[in-house]
ChimeraX commands (.cxc) that place a marker at each C-alpha (Angstrom):
marker #1 position 47.83,-87.94,120.50 radius 0.5
marker #1 position 51.16,-86.63,119.37 radius 0.5
marker #1 position 52.29,-85.84,122.91 radius 0.5
marker #1 position 51.00,-89.17,124.22 radius 0.5
marker #1 position 53.00,-90.97,121.53 radius 0.5
marker #1 position 56.12,-89.04,122.50 radius 0.5
marker #1 position 55.52,-89.91,126.15 radius 0.5
marker #1 position 55.11,-93.60,125.31 radius 0.5
marker #1 position 58.44,-93.42,123.49 radius 0.5
marker #1 position 60.12,-91.62,126.42 radius 0.5
marker #1 position 58.92,-94.35,128.79 radius 0.5
marker #1 position 59.94,-97.15,126.39 radius 0.5
marker #1 position 56.31,-98.32,126.12 radius 0.5
marker #1 position 55.87,-100.23,122.85 radius 0.5
marker #1 position 54.06,-98.01,120.38 radius 0.5
marker #1 position 51.80,-100.86,119.33 radius 0.5
marker #1 position 50.38,-101.05,122.87 radius 0.5
marker #1 position 46.69,-100.36,123.38 radius 0.5
marker #1 position 45.71,-97.19,125.23 radius 0.5
marker #1 position 42.38,-95.78,126.31 radius 0.5
marker #1 position 41.58,-92.21,125.32 radius 0.5
marker #1 position 39.00,-90.13,127.12 radius 0.5
marker #1 position 37.80,-87.07,125.22 radius 0.5
marker #1 position 34.69,-85.36,123.90 radius 0.5
marker #1 position 32.93,-86.17,120.61 radius 0.5
marker #1 position 34.33,-83.20,118.69 radius 0.5
marker #1 position 37.93,-83.94,119.65 radius 0.5
marker #1 position 37.44,-87.63,118.97 radius 0.5
marker #1 position 36.03,-86.90,115.52 radius 0.5
marker #1 position 39.03,-84.71,114.72 radius 0.5
marker #1 position 41.68,-87.20,115.84 radius 0.5
marker #1 position 39.99,-89.90,113.76 radius 0.5
marker #1 position 39.72,-87.66,110.68 radius 0.5
marker #1 position 41.78,-87.83,107.49 radius 0.5
marker #1 position 42.84,-84.21,108.16 radius 0.5
marker #1 position 44.53,-85.24,111.42 radius 0.5
marker #1 position 46.23,-88.19,109.73 radius 0.5
marker #1 position 47.50,-85.93,106.93 radius 0.5
marker #1 position 48.68,-83.27,109.38 radius 0.5
marker #1 position 50.69,-85.82,111.36 radius 0.5
marker #1 position 52.23,-87.24,108.20 radius 0.5
marker #1 position 53.23,-83.76,107.10 radius 0.5
marker #1 position 54.45,-82.43,110.47 radius 0.5
marker #1 position 55.73,-85.57,112.19 radius 0.5
marker #1 position 56.29,-88.10,109.47 radius 0.5
marker #1 position 54.21,-90.77,111.23 radius 0.5
marker #1 position 50.69,-91.61,112.41 radius 0.5
marker #1 position 50.59,-91.43,116.21 radius 0.5
marker #1 position 47.47,-93.57,116.61 radius 0.5
marker #1 position 45.01,-95.94,115.00 radius 0.5
marker #1 position 41.51,-96.20,116.43 radius 0.5
marker #1 position 39.22,-99.13,117.02 radius 0.5
marker #1 position 35.97,-99.37,118.92 radius 0.5
marker link #1:1,2 radius 0.2
marker link #1:2,3 radius 0.2
marker link #1:3,4 radius 0.2
marker link #1:4,5 radius 0.2
marker link #1:5,6 radius 0.2
marker link #1:6,7 radius 0.2
marker link #1:7,8 radius 0.2
marker link #1:8,9 radius 0.2
marker link #1:9,10 radius 0.2
marker link #1:10,11 radius 0.2
marker link #1:11,12 radius 0.2
marker link #1:12,13 radius 0.2
marker link #1:13,14 radius 0.2
marker link #1:14,15 radius 0.2
marker link #1:15,16 radius 0.2
marker link #1:16,17 radius 0.2
marker link #1:17,18 radius 0.2
marker link #1:18,19 radius 0.2
marker link #1:19,20 radius 0.2
marker link #1:20,21 radius 0.2
marker link #1:21,22 radius 0.2
marker link #1:22,23 radius 0.2
marker link #1:23,24 radius 0.2
marker link #1:24,25 radius 0.2
marker link #1:25,26 radius 0.2
marker link #1:26,27 radius 0.2
marker link #1:27,28 radius 0.2
marker link #1:28,29 radius 0.2
marker link #1:29,30 radius 0.2
marker link #1:30,31 radius 0.2
marker link #1:31,32 radius 0.2
marker link #1:32,33 radius 0.2
marker link #1:33,34 radius 0.2
marker link #1:34,35 radius 0.2
marker link #1:35,36 radius 0.2
marker link #1:36,37 radius 0.2
marker link #1:37,38 radius 0.2
marker link #1:38,39 radius 0.2
marker link #1:39,40 radius 0.2
marker link #1:40,41 radius 0.2
marker link #1:41,42 radius 0.2
marker link #1:42,43 radius 0.2
marker link #1:43,44 radius 0.2
marker link #1:44,45 radius 0.2
marker link #1:45,46 radius 0.2
marker link #1:46,47 radius 0.2
marker link #1:47,48 radius 0.2
marker link #1:48,49 radius 0.2
marker link #1:49,50 radius 0.2
marker link #1:50,51 radius 0.2
marker link #1:51,52 radius 0.2
marker link #1:52,53 radius 0.2
view
């Protein structure tokens, strides 16, 4: 997610654009977890994604 967000920025794609993510259940659970959100806040200073179904 972090790299995808950086790529969106490089390509001048608005960061509030929708994107489809294809991954497995374990990875999906991690990127939706509070731990991932906290890690990004600590390391990057922002949340690279918000998820909806």
